[in-house]
C-alpha positions in Angstrom: -101.7 67.6 -152.5 -104.2 70.1 -151.3 -107.4 70.8 -149.4 -111.1 70.1 -150.1 -114.1 71.7 -148.5 -116.4 68.7 -148.1 -115.2 66.8 -145.1 -115.3 69.8 -142.7 -117.8 72.2 -144.3 -120.2 70.2 -146.5 -122.8 72.6 -147.9 -121.8 75.4 -145.6 -118.9 76.2 -147.8 -118.6 79.9 -149.1 -116.3 82.3 -150.8 -115.2 83.6 -147.4 -114.4 80.2 -146.1 -112.4 79.1 -149.1 -110.4 82.4 -149.0 -109.7 81.8 -145.3 -108.5 78.2 -146.0 -106.3 79.4 -148.9 -104.7 82.1 -146.7 -104.0 79.5 -144.0 -102.5 77.0 -146.5 -100.2 79.7 -147.9 -98.9 80.8 -144.5 -99.0 78.0 -141.9 -96.5 75.6 -143.4 -99.0 73.5 -145.6 -97.9 75.2 -148.8 -94.2 74.8 -147.8 -94.9 71.1 -147.3 -96.3 70.7 -150.8 -100.0 71.3 -150.5 -101.2 73.5 -153.4 -104.8 72.7 -154.5 -107.7 74.6 -152.9 -110.8 72.6 -154.0 -114.4 73.7 -153.6 -116.5 70.6 -153.4 -120.3 70.4 -153.9 -122.9 73.1 -153.2 -121.3 76.1 -155.0 -123.6 75.9 -158.0 -126.4 78.3 -158.8 -128.6 78.2 -161.9 -127.9 78.2 -165.7 -128.5 81.3 -167.8 -130.6 81.4 -170.9 -127.7 80.2 -173.0 -127.0 77.3 -170.6 -123.9 78.5 -168.9 -123.6 77.7 -165.2 -123.3 80.5 -162.5 -122.4 80.1 -158.9 -124.9 80.7 -156.1 -125.0 83.7 -153.7 -122.3 82.2 -151.4 -119.9 82.6 -154.3 -120.3 86.1 -155.8 -117.4 85.9 -158.3 -115.7 82.6 -159.0 -113.1 84.1 -161.3 -112.1 86.6 -158.5 -111.9 83.6 -156.1 -109.7 81.8 -158.5 -107.5 84.8 -159.0 -107.1 85.2 -155.3 -106.1 81.6 -154.8 -103.6 82.0 -157.7 -102.2 85.2 -156.1 -101.1 83.0 -153.1 -99.2 80.7 -155.4 -101.9 78.0 -155.1 -104.3 76.3 -157.5 -108.0 76.3 -157.7 -110.3 73.2 -157.8 -114.0 72.8 -158.4 -116.6 70.0 -158.4 -119.4 68.8 -160.6 -121.3 65.6 -161.7 -122.0 64.1 -165.1 -125.6 63.7 -164.0 -128.4 66.3 -163.9 -127.7 67.0 -160.2 -124.8 66.7 -157.9 -125.0 64.5 -154.8 -126.3 67.5 -152.8 -128.9 68.1 -155.6 -127.2 71.2 -157.1 -126.9 71.7 -160.8 -124.8 69.0 -162.6 -123.1 69.0 -166.0 -125.4 66.7 -167.8 -125.7 67.8 -171.5 -123.6 70.9 -170.7 -120.1 69.3 -170.5 -118.5 71.6 -173.1 -120.1 74.7 -171.7 -119.0 73.8 -168.1 -115.5 73.0 -169.1 -115.2 76.4 -170.9 -116.6 78.1 -167.9 -114.2 76.4 -165.5 -111.3 77.3 -167.7 -112.4 81.0 -167.8 -112.5 81.0 -164.0 -108.9 79.7 -163.9 -109.8 76.3 -162.6 -106.9 73.8 -162.2 -108.7 70.7 -160.9 -112.1 69.1 -161.4 -113.6 66.4 -159.2 -116.4 64.8 -161.2 -118.8 62.8 -159.0 -121.1 60.2 -160.5 -124.1 61.0 -158.2 -127.3 61.3 -160.3 -125.7 60.1 -163.5 -127.0 56.6 -162.6 -130.5 58.0 -163.4 -129.6 58.9 -167.0 -126.8 56.5 -168.0 -126.3 52.7 -167.9 -123.3 51.4 -165.9 -121.7 50.3 -169.2 -121.7 53.9 -170.4 -119.6 55.1 -167.5 -116.2 55.2 -169.2 -117.6 57.1 -172.2 -119.3 59.6 -169.9 -116.1 60.3 -168.1 -114.1 60.5 -171.3 -116.6 63.1 -172.7 -115.7 65.5 -169.9 -112.0 64.8 -170.3 -112.2 65.7 -174.0 -114.1 68.9 -173.1 -111.5 69.9 -170.6 -108.7 69.2 -173.1 -110.4 71.3 -175.7 -110.2 74.4 -173.4 -106.4 74.3 -173.7 -106.1 74.8 -170.0 -104.3 72.0 -168.0 -106.9 70.7 -165.5 -106.3 67.8 -163.2 -109.2 65.3 -163.6 -110.4 63.5 -160.6 -112.9 60.6 -161.2 -115.3 60.0 -158.3 -117.5 57.0 -158.9 -116.6 55.0 -155.8 -114.5 52.3 -157.4 -117.4 50.8 -159.5 -116.6 48.6 -162.4 -112.9 48.3 -161.6 -112.2 52.0 -162.5 -108.5 51.4 -161.8 -108.4 49.3 -165.0 -109.9 52.0 -167.3 -109.4 55.3 -165.4 -106.3 56.3 -167.3 -107.8 55.6 -170.7 -110.6 58.2 -170.2 -108.1 60.9 -169.0 -108.4 60.3 -165.2 -105.4 61.5 -163.2 -106.9 60.0 -160.1 -109.9 57.8 -159.3 -111.7 57.0 -156.1 -111.5 53.3 -155.3 -114.2 53.2 -152.6 -117.3 55.0 -151.3 -116.8 58.0 -148.9 -114.4 58.0 -146.0 -115.6 59.0 -142.5 -113.8 60.4 -139.5 -113.5 57.2 -137.6 -110.8 54.5 -137.4 -113.0 51.6 -138.6 -114.0 53.3 -141.8 -110.6 54.8 -142.5 -108.8 51.4 -141.9 -111.4 49.5 -144.0 -110.7 51.9 -146.9 -106.9 52.2 -146.5 -106.1 48.5 -146.0 -108.6 47.6 -148.6 -106.3 49.1 -151.3 -104.3 45.9 -151.2 -103.9 44.6 -154.7 -104.2 47.9 -156.5 -100.6 49.0 -156.6 -100.0 47.8 -160.2 -102.6 50.2 -161.5 -101.0 53.4 -160.1 -98.1 55.5 -161.2 -97.0 59.0 -162.1 -100.0 61.0 -163.4 -102.6 58.3 -162.6 -103.3 57.4 -159.0 -105.6 55.3 -156.9 -107.6 57.6 -154.6 -108.7 56.2 -151.2 -110.5 59.5 -150.6 -109.6 62.7 -148.7 -107.8 62.9 -145.4 -109.8 63.3 -142.1 -106.8 64.3 -140.1 -107.7 67.0 -137.6 -111.5 66.7 -137.8 -111.6 65.4 -134.2 -113.1 61.9 -134.1 -109.9 59.9 -134.2 -107.0 60.1 -131.7 -103.4 61.0 -132.4 -102.3 57.4 -133.0 -105.2 56.8 -135.4 -104.5 60.0 -137.4 -100.8 59.0 -137.7 -102.0 55.6 -139.0 -104.2 57.4 -141.5 -101.4 59.6 -142.8 -98.8 56.8 -142.8 -101.0 54.5 -144.7 -102.0 57.1 -147.3 -98.4 58.0 -147.9 -97.3 54.3 -148.2 -100.2 54.1 -150.8 -98.9 57.1 -152.8 -102.4 58.4 -152.4 -103.4 62.0 -153.2 -103.1 64.0 -150.0 -106.2 66.2 -149.9 -106.7 67.5 -146.4 -110.3 68.0 -145.2 -110.0 69.9 -142.0 -110.1 73.5 -140.9 -106.6 74.7 -141.9 -107.1 78.1 -140.2 -107.7 76.7 -136.7 -106.0 73.4 -136.6 -103.6 72.5 -133.8 -99.9 72.2 -134.1 -100.3 68.5 -133.4 -102.5 68.3 -136.5 -100.1 70.3 -138.6 -97.3 68.0 -137.5 -99.2 65.0 -138.9 -100.1 66.7 -142.2 -96.8 68.4 -142.8 -94.1 66.1 -141.5 -91.6 66.5 -144.3 -90.1 63.0 -144.1 -93.5 61.4 -144.2 -94.9 63.6 -147.0 -91.7 62.8 -149.0 -92.7 59.1 -149.0 -96.0 60.0 -150.6 -94.4 62.3 -153.1 -91.5 60.1 -154.0 -90.7 60.6 -157.7 -90.8 56.9 -158.5 -94.6 57.1 -158.0 -94.8 53.5 -156.8 -97.8 52.5 -154.6 -97.0 50.5 -151.6 -98.3 47.0 -150.9 -98.8 44.6 -148.0 -96.0 42.1 -147.4 -97.3 40.4 -144.2 -100.3 40.2 -141.9 -100.8 38.5 -138.6 -104.3 39.1 -137.4 -104.6 42.9 -136.8 -100.9 43.4 -137.4 -99.7 44.4 -140.9 -96.5 45.3 -142.6 -96.6 47.4 -145.8 -93.7 48.5 -148.0 -93.2 51.2 -150.7 -90.2 51.1 -153.0 -88.5 54.5 -153.3 -86.6 56.2 -156.2 -83.3 56.2 -154.4 -83.4 52.4 -153.9 -84.5 52.6 -150.2 -87.9 51.5 -149.0 -90.5 53.0 -146.7 -92.1 50.5 -144.4 -95.3 50.9 -142.4 -95.8 48.8 -139.3 -99.5 48.9 -138.4 -101.4 47.6 -135.3 -105.2 47.4 -135.8 -105.6 45.6 -132.5 -106.9 46.7 -129.1 -103.6 46.9 -127.2 -100.0 47.9 -127.9 -98.2 45.1 -129.6 -94.8 44.5 -131.3 -94.8 44.4 -135.1 -91.9 42.9 -137.0 -90.7 43.4 -140.6 -88.4 40.7 -141.9 -85.9 42.2 -144.3 -85.9 39.3 -146.6 -89.6 39.9 -147.2 -88.8 43.3 -148.6 -85.8 42.3 -150.6 -83.0 43.4 -148.2 -80.2 41.4 -146.7 -77.1 42.1 -144.5 -77.1 45.1 -142.3 -80.0 47.4 -142.8 -80.1 51.0 -141.5 -83.5 52.1 -140.1 -84.8 55.7 -139.7 -88.0 56.5 -137.8 -89.9 59.0 -140.0 -92.4 60.3 -137.4 -89.7 60.8 -134.8 -87.2 61.9 -137.5 -84.3 60.1 -136.1 -81.9 57.3 -137.0 -82.7 54.1 -135.0 -79.6 52.2 -136.0 -78.4 49.2 -138.1 -80.2 45.9 -137.9 -79.8 42.4 -139.3 -82.6 40.0 -140.3 -85.5 42.0 -139.0 -86.7 45.1 -137.1 -89.4 45.1 -134.4 -91.2 48.1 -133.0 -93.8 48.4 -130.3 -96.8 49.9 -132.0 -99.7 51.5 -130.1 -103.3 50.4 -130.3 -104.6 51.6 -133.7 -101.2 53.1 -134.3 -98.4 53.0 -136.8 -94.6 53.2 -137.0 -93.2 54.4 -140.2 -89.6 53.7 -141.1 -87.2 54.2 -144.0 -84.8 51.3 -144.6 -81.8 50.8 -146.9 
């Protein structure tokens, strides 16, 4: 769980912006909800020195000092690179400097690396991808510093099948998300079938959260958050934490919803039924209960029903609404909720 600069700031990111976002995370309830990584995405890189070591550009005068500041808030520091000669924004990549870059990141106190394929396609064959990602993993391990390793290669070559073997803690399963319902839903519901590849320490990553960036409505953002939590997805916010509304904070930091994502069993949810635009997904939880998402991708409010036999339950079943944070009651056979257009109802049943 954490924050990443790309979705909201792109290449306008700077030391001052990252510090502001870290301060906000530490004080506005996000840290208390479990968010801890403050990740600088693309566009921080400057040039290499005569010995080949990377330095940050002028927007980041002292990366170690930035890392120290983030750590002083009880948070963790993330950074970004590419195995190619250039990043996606055409800044300096890590090609042929993997060991040096890993050592530099460790010296700065980095706790998380997002490694984005980008220009690597110009210098490597697709078949070399696992070895390329393993090379940086080994360089990170050699530093002796624990660094979360995020593979970003857009789900090519069924990365979910080999990501763990090259040291990946999480791997993107698709191309980039956008702040609109159509793209978010395409990515989120497109995770169907990937649950068996995820578990503690190695996660499918449907990309960062767009909650609060302004181009979806409240129901759509609740769908976004609900689906990502059912999927046990990494929760990396991508909005402006310093200026977000209380409504946005309530979506990102609802403790009962976040608890589903962070459940210690680490099980990824899966789809149990679909009727046109109406879908039911379930996520098994460590305490034996189950989280259920009732989703309406249609153009009007409609009832969505979960049949308890479809999720392995019988007899009387207690239902709790996680967004409303109240107990709904006991039900037999099924539970039906009226779900808003592009909306979601998220319940916990046992």
